[in-house]
C-alpha positions as CSV (number, residue, x, y, z in Angstrom):
1,M,63.5,141.8,-25.5
2,C,67.0,142.6,-26.8
3,G,68.5,145.3,-29.0
4,I,70.2,144.6,-32.3
5,L,72.2,146.8,-34.6
6,A,73.8,145.7,-37.9
7,V,75.9,147.9,-40.3
8,L,76.5,146.0,-43.5
9,G,78.7,147.0,-46.4
10,A,80.3,150.0,-44.8
11,A,83.1,151.6,-46.8
12,D,85.1,152.3,-43.6
13,W,86.0,149.5,-41.2
14,S,88.6,151.4,-39.1
15,Q,88.7,151.3,-35.3
16,A,86.9,154.7,-35.4
17,K,84.0,153.1,-37.3
18,R,83.9,150.2,-34.9
19,A,83.8,152.7,-32.0
20,R,80.9,154.5,-33.7
21,V,78.9,151.3,-34.2
22,L,79.5,150.4,-30.5
23,S,78.4,153.9,-29.5
24,C,75.2,153.5,-31.5
25,S,74.5,150.0,-30.2
26,R,74.8,151.3,-26.6
27,R,71.8,153.5,-27.3
28,L,69.8,150.2,-27.1
29,K,71.3,149.1,-23.8
30,H,67.9,149.7,-22.0
31,R,66.6,146.8,-24.2
32,G,69.4,144.5,-23.2
33,P,71.1,145.4,-19.9
34,D,72.6,141.9,-19.3
35,W,75.4,141.6,-21.9
36,S,76.6,143.0,-25.2
37,G,78.5,141.6,-28.2
38,L,79.9,142.8,-31.5
39,Y,81.1,140.9,-34.6
40,Q,83.1,142.6,-37.3
41,C,84.3,141.3,-40.7
42,E,85.7,144.2,-42.7
43,G,82.8,146.6,-43.2
44,N,80.2,144.4,-41.7
45,F,79.2,144.8,-38.1
46,L,76.6,142.8,-36.1
47,A,76.0,144.1,-32.5
48,Q,73.5,143.0,-29.8
49,Q,72.5,144.2,-26.3
50,R,71.1,141.2,-24.5
51,L,68.2,140.7,-22.2
52,A,68.7,137.2,-20.9
53,V,65.3,135.5,-20.5
54,V,65.9,132.1,-21.9
55,S,69.2,130.4,-20.9
56,P,70.7,133.4,-19.1
57,L,74.0,131.5,-18.4
58,S,74.6,130.9,-22.1
59,G,73.2,132.4,-25.3
60,D,75.3,135.6,-25.4
61,Q,75.3,137.0,-28.9
62,P,76.4,137.1,-31.7
63,L,75.6,133.4,-32.3
64,Y,77.7,131.3,-34.6
65,N,77.6,128.0,-36.5
66,E,80.4,125.4,-35.8
67,D,83.0,126.9,-38.1
68,R,81.9,130.4,-37.4
69,T,81.1,131.2,-41.0
70,I,77.5,132.1,-40.2
71,I,76.8,134.9,-37.7
72,V,73.4,135.9,-36.2
73,V,72.2,138.7,-33.9
74,A,68.6,138.4,-32.9
75,N,65.9,139.8,-30.7
76,G,63.2,137.2,-30.3
77,E,61.5,134.3,-28.7
78,I,61.3,131.2,-30.8
79,Y,58.8,129.0,-29.0
80,N,59.4,125.9,-31.2
81,H,63.1,125.9,-30.7
82,K,63.3,122.6,-28.8
83,K,61.5,120.9,-31.7
84,I,63.9,122.4,-34.2
85,R,66.9,121.4,-32.1
86,K,65.7,117.8,-32.1
87,Q,65.3,118.0,-35.8
88,F,68.9,119.0,-36.4
89,A,70.5,117.2,-33.4
90,S,72.4,114.8,-35.7
91,K,73.6,117.5,-38.1
92,H,74.3,120.5,-36.0
93,T,76.1,121.0,-32.7
94,F,74.5,123.7,-30.6
95,S,76.8,125.8,-28.4
96,T,74.2,127.7,-26.4
97,G,70.8,127.3,-24.9
98,S,69.5,130.3,-26.8
99,D,66.2,129.7,-28.5
100,C,67.4,132.0,-31.4
101,E,70.4,129.7,-32.2
102,V,68.0,127.5,-34.3
103,I,68.0,130.2,-36.9
104,I,71.4,129.0,-38.0
105,P,70.7,125.4,-38.9
106,L,67.4,126.4,-40.5
107,Y,69.4,128.7,-42.8
108,E,72.0,126.1,-43.5
109,E,69.3,123.6,-44.5
110,Y,66.8,125.8,-46.3
111,G,68.6,129.0,-47.3
112,E,66.5,132.1,-46.9
113,D,63.2,130.2,-47.2
114,F,62.9,129.2,-43.6
115,V,61.4,132.2,-41.8
116,D,57.8,130.9,-41.7
117,M,59.1,127.8,-39.9
118,L,59.8,129.9,-36.8
119,D,57.0,130.0,-34.3
120,G,57.5,133.1,-32.3
121,V,58.3,136.8,-32.5
122,F,61.6,138.0,-33.7
123,S,63.9,140.4,-35.6
124,F,67.3,139.1,-36.7
125,V,70.2,139.7,-39.0
126,L,72.3,136.8,-40.4
127,Y,75.6,137.3,-42.2
128,D,77.2,134.5,-44.3
129,T,80.9,134.9,-44.7
130,R,81.1,132.2,-47.3
131,T,79.0,134.1,-49.8
132,K,79.4,137.6,-48.3
133,T,75.7,137.9,-48.2
134,Y,73.3,138.8,-45.5
135,M,69.6,138.6,-44.7
136,A,67.3,140.2,-42.1
137,A,63.7,139.4,-41.1
138,R,60.9,140.6,-38.9
139,D,58.1,138.6,-37.3
140,A,54.7,138.3,-38.9
141,I,52.8,141.1,-37.2
142,G,55.7,143.2,-36.0
143,V,55.6,142.5,-32.3
144,N,59.4,143.2,-32.2
145,P,60.4,146.6,-33.6
146,L,62.9,147.0,-36.5
147,Y,64.2,149.8,-38.7
148,I,66.3,149.9,-41.9
149,G,68.3,152.7,-43.4
150,R,71.2,153.6,-45.7
151,G,74.3,155.5,-44.8
152,S,75.9,158.1,-47.1
153,D,78.4,155.4,-48.1
154,G,75.6,153.0,-49.2
155,A,75.9,150.8,-46.1
156,V,72.7,149.2,-44.9
157,W,71.8,149.9,-41.2
158,I,69.3,147.7,-39.4
159,S,68.3,148.4,-35.8
160,S,65.7,147.5,-33.2
161,E,65.1,151.2,-32.6
162,M,65.4,154.3,-34.6
163,K,67.7,156.0,-32.1
164,A,70.6,153.7,-33.0
165,L,70.7,154.7,-36.7
166,N,68.9,158.0,-37.3
167,E,72.0,160.2,-37.0
168,D,74.0,158.0,-39.4
169,C,71.5,157.3,-42.2
170,V,70.6,159.7,-44.9
171,K,67.3,157.8,-45.3
172,F,65.6,155.2,-43.0
173,E,62.2,153.7,-42.5
174,I,60.3,151.0,-40.6
175,F,61.3,147.5,-41.6
176,P,57.9,146.1,-42.6
177,P,56.5,143.2,-40.5
178,G,56.3,139.8,-42.2
179,H,59.2,140.7,-44.5
180,L,62.8,139.6,-45.1
181,Y,65.6,141.6,-46.6
182,S,68.1,139.7,-48.8
183,S,71.3,141.3,-50.0
184,A,71.6,138.5,-52.6
185,A,68.1,139.3,-54.0
186,G,68.7,143.0,-53.6
187,G,65.7,144.0,-51.5
188,L,62.7,143.3,-49.3
189,R,60.1,140.5,-49.9
190,R,57.1,139.3,-47.9
191,W,57.4,135.9,-46.2
192,Y,54.2,136.0,-44.2
193,K,51.3,135.3,-46.6
194,P,48.2,134.2,-44.6
195,Q,44.8,133.8,-46.3
196,W,43.3,136.8,-44.5
197,F,45.9,139.2,-45.8
198,A,44.0,139.7,-49.0
199,E,41.0,140.9,-46.9
200,N,38.6,138.5,-48.6
201,V,35.7,137.9,-46.3
202,P,36.1,134.4,-44.7
203,A,33.2,131.9,-44.3
204,M,34.6,129.5,-41.6
205,P,32.0,128.9,-38.9
206,Y,32.6,129.9,-35.3
207,Q,34.0,127.0,-33.3
208,P,34.3,128.1,-29.6
209,L,36.4,125.1,-28.5
210,V,38.9,125.6,-31.4
211,L,39.3,129.3,-30.5
212,R,39.7,128.4,-26.8
213,E,42.3,125.7,-27.5
214,A,44.3,127.9,-29.8
215,F,44.5,130.7,-27.2
216,E,45.4,128.3,-24.4
217,K,48.2,126.9,-26.5
218,A,49.4,130.5,-27.3
219,V,49.6,131.3,-23.6
220,I,51.3,128.1,-22.6
221,K,54.1,128.4,-25.1
222,R,54.8,131.9,-23.8
223,L,55.6,130.5,-20.4
224,M,59.0,129.5,-21.8
225,T,61.3,131.3,-19.4
226,D,64.3,130.9,-17.2
227,V,63.6,134.1,-15.2
228,P,60.9,135.4,-12.9
229,F,57.7,136.5,-14.7
230,G,54.2,137.7,-14.2
231,V,51.1,139.0,-16.0
232,L,49.8,142.5,-16.6
233,L,46.2,142.6,-15.3
234,S,43.9,145.6,-15.9
235,G,40.8,143.6,-15.0
236,G,39.3,143.7,-18.5
237,L,38.5,140.7,-20.6
238,D,41.8,140.3,-22.5
239,S,44.3,140.6,-19.6
240,S,42.0,138.6,-17.3
241,L,41.9,135.7,-19.8
242,V,45.6,135.8,-20.1
243,A,46.0,135.7,-16.3
244,S,43.3,133.0,-15.9
245,V,44.8,130.6,-18.5
246,T,48.3,131.2,-17.2
247,K,47.2,130.4,-13.6
248,R,45.4,127.3,-14.8
249,H,48.2,125.8,-16.8
250,L,51.3,127.1,-15.0
251,I,51.6,123.9,-13.0
252,E,52.2,122.0,-16.3
253,T,55.2,124.1,-17.4
254,E,58.9,124.0,-16.7
255,A,58.6,127.5,-15.3
256,A,56.6,126.0,-12.4
257,E,59.5,123.8,-11.5
258,K,61.8,126.8,-11.3
259,F,59.6,129.4,-9.8
260,G,56.6,127.6,-8.3
261,T,52.9,127.9,-9.1
262,E,52.3,131.3,-7.6
263,L,51.5,133.9,-10.2
264,H,52.3,137.6,-9.8
265,S,50.0,140.2,-11.4
266,F,50.5,143.9,-12.0
267,V,48.2,146.9,-12.6
268,V,48.8,150.7,-12.8
269,G,46.4,153.5,-12.3
270,L,45.5,156.8,-10.7
271,E,44.1,156.6,-7.2
272,G,40.5,155.2,-7.6
273,S,40.8,154.3,-11.3
274,P,38.5,151.7,-12.9
275,D,41.5,149.4,-13.6
276,L,42.6,149.2,-10.0
277,K,39.2,148.1,-8.8
278,A,38.6,145.7,-11.6
279,A,42.1,144.1,-11.5
280,R,41.9,143.6,-7.7
281,E,38.7,141.7,-8.1
282,V,40.1,139.4,-10.8
283,A,43.3,138.9,-8.8
284,D,41.3,137.9,-5.8
285,Y,39.3,135.4,-7.9
286,L,42.3,133.9,-9.5
287,G,44.5,133.9,-6.4
288,T,47.4,135.8,-7.8
289,I,50.0,137.7,-5.8
290,H,48.8,141.1,-6.9
291,H,50.7,144.4,-7.1
292,E,49.0,147.8,-7.5
293,F,51.1,150.7,-8.7
294,H,49.8,154.2,-8.4
295,F,50.9,157.3,-10.3
296,T,49.7,160.9,-10.4
297,V,49.0,163.1,-13.4
298,Q,52.1,165.0,-12.6
299,D,54.2,161.8,-12.6
300,G,52.9,161.1,-16.1
301,I,53.5,164.6,-17.4
302,D,57.1,164.5,-16.0
303,A,57.7,161.3,-17.9
304,I,56.3,162.4,-21.3
305,E,59.7,163.3,-22.8
306,E,61.2,160.0,-21.8
307,V,58.2,158.2,-23.2
308,I,58.5,159.9,-26.6
309,Y,62.3,159.2,-26.7
310,H,61.7,155.5,-26.1
311,D,58.5,155.1,-28.1
312,E,59.8,157.1,-31.0
313,T,56.4,158.4,-31.9
314,Y,54.2,161.5,-31.7
315,D,51.0,159.6,-32.0
316,V,48.6,160.9,-29.3
317,T,46.9,157.7,-28.4
318,T,50.2,155.8,-28.2
319,I,51.7,158.4,-25.9
320,R,48.7,158.5,-23.7
321,A,48.7,154.8,-23.2
322,S,52.4,154.3,-23.1
323,T,53.1,156.6,-20.2
324,P,51.3,154.6,-17.4
325,M,52.8,151.4,-18.9
326,F,56.3,153.0,-18.9
327,L,55.9,153.9,-15.2
328,M,54.6,150.5,-14.3
329,A,57.4,148.7,-16.2
330,R,60.0,150.4,-14.0
331,K,58.3,149.2,-10.8
332,I,57.9,145.7,-12.1
333,K,61.6,145.4,-13.0
334,A,62.5,146.7,-9.6
335,L,60.8,143.6,-8.1
336,G,63.2,141.4,-10.1
337,V,60.7,140.4,-12.8
338,K,62.0,140.3,-16.3
339,M,59.1,139.1,-18.4
340,V,55.3,139.7,-18.4
341,L,52.4,138.4,-20.5
342,S,49.9,141.0,-21.8
343,G,46.6,141.2,-23.7
344,E,47.5,143.3,-26.7
345,G,46.0,142.3,-30.1
346,S,42.6,141.0,-29.1
347,D,40.6,144.1,-30.1
348,E,42.2,144.3,-33.5
349,L,41.6,140.6,-34.3
350,L,38.1,140.4,-32.9
351,G,36.7,143.9,-33.5
352,G,36.7,144.7,-29.8
353,Y,37.0,148.4,-30.0
354,L,33.6,150.0,-29.4
355,Y,33.5,151.8,-32.7
356,F,33.1,148.4,-34.4
357,H,29.5,148.4,-33.2
358,F,28.8,150.8,-36.0
359,A,30.3,148.8,-38.9
360,P,27.7,148.9,-41.6
361,N,28.1,145.2,-42.7
362,K,30.4,142.2,-42.1
363,E,32.5,143.0,-45.2
364,E,33.5,146.4,-43.7
365,F,33.9,144.9,-40.3
366,H,36.4,142.3,-41.6
367,K,38.3,144.8,-43.7
368,E,38.7,147.0,-40.7
369,T,40.0,144.1,-38.6
370,C,42.5,143.5,-41.4
371,R,43.6,147.1,-41.5
372,K,44.0,147.2,-37.7
373,V,46.1,144.0,-37.5
374,K,48.3,145.2,-40.3
375,A,48.9,148.4,-38.4
376,L,49.6,146.9,-35.0
377,H,53.3,147.4,-35.4
378,Q,52.8,151.2,-35.4
379,Y,50.5,151.3,-32.4
380,D,49.9,148.7,-29.7
381,C,52.9,146.5,-30.5
382,L,55.1,149.5,-30.6
383,R,53.7,150.8,-27.3
384,A,53.8,147.5,-25.4
385,N,57.3,146.6,-26.6
386,K,59.1,149.9,-26.3
387,A,57.4,151.2,-23.1
388,T,58.5,148.0,-21.3
389,S,61.9,147.5,-23.0
390,A,62.8,151.0,-21.8
391,W,63.5,149.3,-18.4
392,G,64.7,145.9,-19.7
393,L,61.3,144.2,-19.2
394,E,60.1,141.8,-21.9
395,V,56.4,141.7,-22.8
396,R,54.8,138.7,-24.5
397,V,51.4,138.8,-26.3
398,P,49.6,135.5,-26.8
399,F,46.7,137.0,-28.8
400,L,49.3,137.6,-31.6
401,D,50.3,134.0,-31.8
402,K,50.3,133.0,-35.5
403,E,48.1,130.0,-35.0
404,F,45.6,132.0,-32.9
405,I,45.6,134.8,-35.6
406,N,44.7,132.2,-38.2
407,V,41.8,130.9,-36.2
408,A,40.5,134.4,-35.3
409,M,40.9,136.0,-38.8
410,N,39.6,133.1,-40.8
411,M,36.3,133.1,-38.9
412,D,33.1,134.4,-40.6
413,P,33.0,138.0,-39.3
414,E,29.3,137.7,-38.8
415,W,30.1,136.0,-35.5
416,K,32.3,138.8,-34.3
417,M,29.8,141.6,-34.9
418,Y,27.8,143.4,-32.3
419,D,24.2,142.1,-32.3
420,P,22.0,143.1,-29.4
421,N,19.1,140.9,-30.7
422,L,21.3,137.9,-30.3
423,G,22.9,139.1,-27.1
424,R,26.3,139.5,-28.7
425,I,28.6,142.3,-27.5
426,E,32.1,143.1,-28.6
427,K,34.5,140.0,-28.5
428,W,31.5,137.8,-27.8
429,V,33.2,134.9,-29.6
430,M,36.0,135.0,-27.0
431,R,33.7,135.5,-24.1
432,K,31.5,132.5,-25.2
433,A,34.5,130.3,-25.8
434,F,35.6,130.8,-22.1
435,D,32.1,130.7,-20.6
436,D,32.6,127.4,-18.8
437,E,29.9,126.6,-16.2
438,E,31.7,123.6,-14.7
439,Q,35.2,125.1,-14.4
440,P,34.8,128.9,-14.8
441,Y,37.8,130.8,-16.1
442,L,36.3,134.0,-14.8
443,P,33.2,135.3,-13.0
444,K,30.4,136.1,-15.5
445,H,30.4,139.8,-14.9
446,I,34.1,140.0,-15.5
447,L,33.8,137.8,-18.6
448,Y,31.2,140.1,-20.0
449,R,32.7,143.4,-18.9
450,Q,32.7,146.2,-21.5
451,K,35.8,147.4,-23.3
452,E,37.8,150.4,-21.9
453,Q,40.7,152.1,-23.6
454,F,43.9,151.5,-21.5
455,S,44.6,155.2,-21.2
456,D,41.1,155.8,-19.9
457,G,41.1,152.7,-17.6
458,V,44.0,154.0,-15.6
459,G,41.9,156.9,-14.6
460,Y,39.9,159.5,-16.6
461,N,41.8,162.4,-15.0
462,W,44.9,161.2,-16.8
463,I,43.7,162.3,-20.3
464,D,41.9,165.4,-18.9
465,G,45.1,166.3,-17.1
466,L,47.2,165.9,-20.2
467,K,44.8,168.2,-22.1
468,A,44.9,170.8,-19.4
469,F,48.7,170.8,-19.2
470,T,49.3,171.0,-23.0
471,E,46.7,173.7,-23.3
472,Q,49.0,175.9,-21.1
473,Q,52.2,174.9,-23.1
474,V,50.9,175.6,-26.6
475,S,49.5,179.1,-27.4
476,D,46.7,179.9,-29.9
477,E,49.3,181.6,-32.1
478,M,51.4,178.5,-32.3
479,M,48.3,176.5,-33.3
480,K,47.5,179.1,-35.9
481,N,50.9,178.5,-37.6
482,A,51.0,174.8,-37.1
483,A,50.7,174.0,-40.8
484,K,53.7,176.2,-41.5
485,V,55.9,174.8,-38.8
486,Y,54.8,171.2,-39.3
487,P,53.5,170.8,-42.9
488,H,53.9,167.0,-42.7
489,N,51.3,165.4,-40.4
490,T,50.2,168.8,-39.0
491,P,49.0,168.6,-35.4
492,I,45.3,169.3,-35.1
493,N,45.2,170.2,-31.4
494,K,47.5,171.5,-28.6
495,E,48.2,168.1,-27.1
496,A,49.4,166.7,-30.5
497,Y,51.4,169.9,-31.0
498,Y,53.2,169.5,-27.7
499,Y,54.2,165.9,-28.4
500,R,55.4,166.9,-31.8
501,M,57.7,169.6,-30.5
502,I,59.4,167.1,-28.2
503,F,59.7,164.5,-31.0
504,E,61.2,166.9,-33.5
505,R,63.8,167.9,-30.9
506,L,64.8,164.3,-30.3
507,F,64.4,163.1,-33.9
508,P,64.7,166.0,-36.2
509,Q,65.2,164.0,-39.4
510,E,62.5,163.9,-42.1
511,S,62.7,160.1,-42.2
512,A,61.9,160.1,-38.5
513,R,58.7,162.0,-38.8
514,E,57.7,159.8,-41.7
515,T,57.8,156.7,-39.6
516,V,54.8,157.9,-37.5
517,P,51.3,157.1,-38.8
518,W,48.8,159.9,-39.0
519,G,45.2,160.4,-39.8
520,P,41.8,160.9,-38.2
521,S,40.6,158.4,-35.7
522,I,37.7,157.8,-33.4
523,A,38.3,155.4,-30.4
524,C,41.4,153.9,-32.1
525,S,39.7,153.4,-35.5
526,T,41.5,153.6,-38.8
527,P,40.8,156.7,-41.0
528,A,38.6,154.5,-43.2
529,A,36.2,153.7,-40.4
530,I,35.6,157.4,-39.8
531,E,33.3,157.2,-42.8
532,W,30.9,154.9,-40.9
533,V,29.3,157.8,-38.9
534,E,29.1,161.4,-40.2
535,Q,29.7,163.0,-36.8
536,W,32.9,161.2,-36.3
537,K,34.5,163.2,-39.1
538,A,34.5,166.3,-36.9
539,S,36.2,164.6,-33.9
540,H,39.7,165.8,-32.9
541,D,40.1,163.3,-30.0
542,P,40.8,159.6,-30.5
543,S,39.7,158.6,-27.0
544,G,37.5,155.6,-26.6
545,R,35.3,157.7,-24.3
546,L,33.7,159.2,-27.4
547,I,31.8,156.0,-28.1
548,A,28.9,154.8,-26.1
549,S,27.7,151.2,-26.4
550,H,26.3,148.1,-24.8
551,N,23.5,148.9,-22.4
552,S,24.1,152.6,-23.0
553,A,24.1,152.5,-26.8
554,S,22.2,149.3,-27.5
555,A,19.4,150.2,-25.2
556,N,19.4,153.8,-26.6
557,H,20.3,153.0,-30.2
558,T,17.1,154.7,-31.1
559,N,14.4,156.5,-29.2
560,G,10.7,156.0,-29.7
561,N,10.9,158.0,-32.9
562,G,13.7,156.0,-34.4
563,N,16.2,158.8,-33.7
564,H,19.5,158.8,-31.8
565,A,19.5,159.0,-28.0
566,N,20.9,161.9,-26.0
567,A,21.8,162.1,-22.4
568,N,23.1,165.0,-20.3
569,G,24.8,165.0,-16.9
570,K,26.0,161.7,-15.3
571,A,25.4,158.4,-17.1
572,N,25.3,155.5,-14.6
573,G,25.3,151.8,-15.5
574,H,27.3,148.9,-16.7
575,C,28.7,150.6,-19.8
576,A,28.0,154.3,-20.1
577,M,30.8,156.2,-21.7
578,V,31.6,159.9,-21.9
579,A,31.1,161.8,-25.2
580,N,30.5,165.4,-26.1
581,G,28.5,166.8,-29.0
582,N,25.5,165.5,-30.9
583,G,24.8,161.9,-31.6
584,T,23.4,160.4,-34.8
585,N,23.2,157.1,-36.5
586,G,22.6,155.3,-33.2
587,V,25.4,157.0,-31.3
588,A,24.4,157.6,-27.7
589,V,25.8,160.8,-26.4
590,A,26.5,161.7,-22.8
591,N,27.9,165.0,-21.5
592,G,29.5,164.5,-18.1
593,T,31.1,161.6,-16.3
594,A,30.5,157.9,-16.8
595,N,30.3,155.5,-13.9
596,G,30.1,151.8,-13.9
597,E,32.0,148.6,-14.7
598,M,34.5,149.0,-17.5
599,E,36.9,146.8,-19.4
600,A,40.4,147.5,-20.5
């Protein structure tokens, strides 16, 4: 991942203004420690901090066409760039090996209507000196972050992260995913218009081989790299499938010619955490060179302020999950690795979070997956990108490949739904697609391991430790006055209040606090899904431990009288989860600790 900053239409183009733009751009140096560049034409500035993953010996930005009338700064990976290069080989002379350079001939050929031709994830700004117009665009789902704002002089600021523009813009906001901004047209418009976006319930039957093939293609294309790489491996279904497919197909790629067929895998956790054990088992099965990183609760607490600075959020779930990832990314980069593959996005596409078990019908199930995918740029994509980019590490997410998204989201949601009578658990469609008896991708018990929140999988003491720490930092009196101090998105507990205090100190602008999503959640649900179960409305903790399922909930979905099940003390088994309170509507409740095999 790189960092881009553009200031367009500034009234001042003095040396002092150039120095200010450079200073703001340097706040993104963590995203691109390998090189930096700046283009200026009067009051238009395009700057980039580069992380060199493809063609590190060339590809420094800004990028130009032959007569240097078109200028581009980009943060992205364009996986079909070689195909596009061949298409324009007779018309355009490429001066670098950068995959992002193909943006220029596409613009020259098709004007602004080319963005959907890019297969990859990206954010970019293009300036055309001939027409004195510019455009900017962000990838379909928002894997790569982007912000847009206006200075007091009317200039448009566009940046990979908020910290490069928040002090210079009177108003700024998230640049919406799947959109482009055109100065010629005078605003934003959506370029990504898939069928599923309207949230109409699809009727396409489940085709396991089609799903498997789409995912394998998504993984293979993300092995486009000229630097050492690896995979994040928690031992759960998503990361294990990414690792398995990578290991299986690595020998077919150019990366194998450069770096060999050995695959490095990485996991982070507290000593004795579920993830460490599960990841080690998968790594042994696949034969990866496995790296375990341990952290303590105190290590995590000490990193919280840095995490909030880099993530630019006060969302509780995001900060909980980002902190271990942030610590792990630093260790990975220290080993000389610059790119990793990860499993983000599967739960949103396939309804993998445990609360989906309680969707009342397939219509609600599908609408919730649509809501979750549309919001990914504010949660998991933000976390994965910014927590790793903090150390100059690039993360790639094959589940969010455009072609795979189309296959997954256009499937009749009936197939994705939890159904114990048919033996279907969460993400059954993915598990079944890779359940190959002749050439197993994974052992059965791993392939069918239950979902675990990442922040829980690294060790249950992590969240408990955060709660205990923040309980000491925020007084009851502070909570009593929370609505007066923070009338917008008022913190509902001490942990949220503590994060908010740090965020407001780092990003005090009103626009900054408005970039953070807010609302009730249960186990990562949207606010709309809270309505599925009455008792969820009273929850103040978004942890996935509040949902019980599988053998725990499915076996105890009702007791002999048709009522909810209740369990006290320790819950042992394949998928017991921790929850407190009373259970209704088929929610199995356990007070105490949960032991057993978990999935992250």
